N, C-alpha and C positions, 0 to 999 in steps of 0.2 A: 503493500499500500504506499501511497505517496501523500506528503503533506506540504501544503503551501501556507505559510503565514506572512501576512502583510500589516505593517503599521502605517496607518495613514495620518497625516497631518491636514485637517480640512481647513478651508478658508474660514475665519471667524466670521464673515459676513454672509456665509452660506451653509452654516451648521444644519439648519433644518432640512434644506435640500439635499445636503450630503447623506444625511443620516437616511432620508427617504429613499434615495436612489440605492445606497449601500444595502438596506434591509430588503428592498424589493429583489436586487440582484441575488442575495442569499436565498430568498424564497423560491425564486425562478430556478436557481441551481438545484436546490433540493427537489423541487417538484418535477422538473423536467429532465433531469440528467440521471439514469440509473446508476452510472459509475461515481456519482457524487455521494458520498457516505454522510459527510458532516460539513456543515458550513456555519460556524459560529461568529457572531458579531458581538464585541465588547467595546465599551466606552471608557476611557480613562476617568476615574472619579475625581481626579485632582486637576485634569486639564480638558476642558470640554471640547478641545479641537483635536484629541488625539482618539484613534479608533485602531482596534486590532481585529483582524480576522483569522480564523483558523479553519483551513479546508482540508478535507480527507478525500482521497480519490483511490479507487481501485488500482489504477496503474496509469502509465504514460498515455495510453489511448484515451482514457477517460479524462485526463487533463486536456488532450487535443480536442476532445468532443466539447468540452466546456469552452475552450477558446474559440471554437468554430460556431458556438450557438449564437442565435440572434440576440438573447439577452445580454451576452457578453460583449457583442458587437455594439450594441446600443449603450450599455451602462459603463464599460470600462473607459471609453473616451470622456463620458461626463463625469465619471469620478475623478479623472486626471485634471479636468478643468476646475472642478470643485475643491481641489486639494493644493497644497503648497508643498508637499513632501510624502514619499512612498518608499518604503524600504521592505522588499519582498525576500523570503527566504524559502528553500526548498530542502525537504528531508524525505528520507525513506524510513518507514518503520521497521525496525529490527525484529527478526523472528523470535519467539521465545516468551513473549508476553501474551496476555489474555486481555484484548479489549472488552470493555463493558458495553460498548454500543454495537 
């Protein structure tokens, strides 16, 4: 399984719109992509402009399907416009653990 984590810094004057687009993107990913197992959105309680997303996909093909989806093509450019920073990380889940979800 593959994990993508992203920390966004939203534009302070666009917080409500950023949050709405990000949450819609998470819902669309979970509802429409069989290979998307998890898409959590979190907000920094000490900085209203910072958001963290944690995505879990079956494999590289599931990530490619995510990036080819209509909602990704619509939402990804919009999220970039509504933010001033983005830090993405990619990980592979190590075998031997037992996921709860």
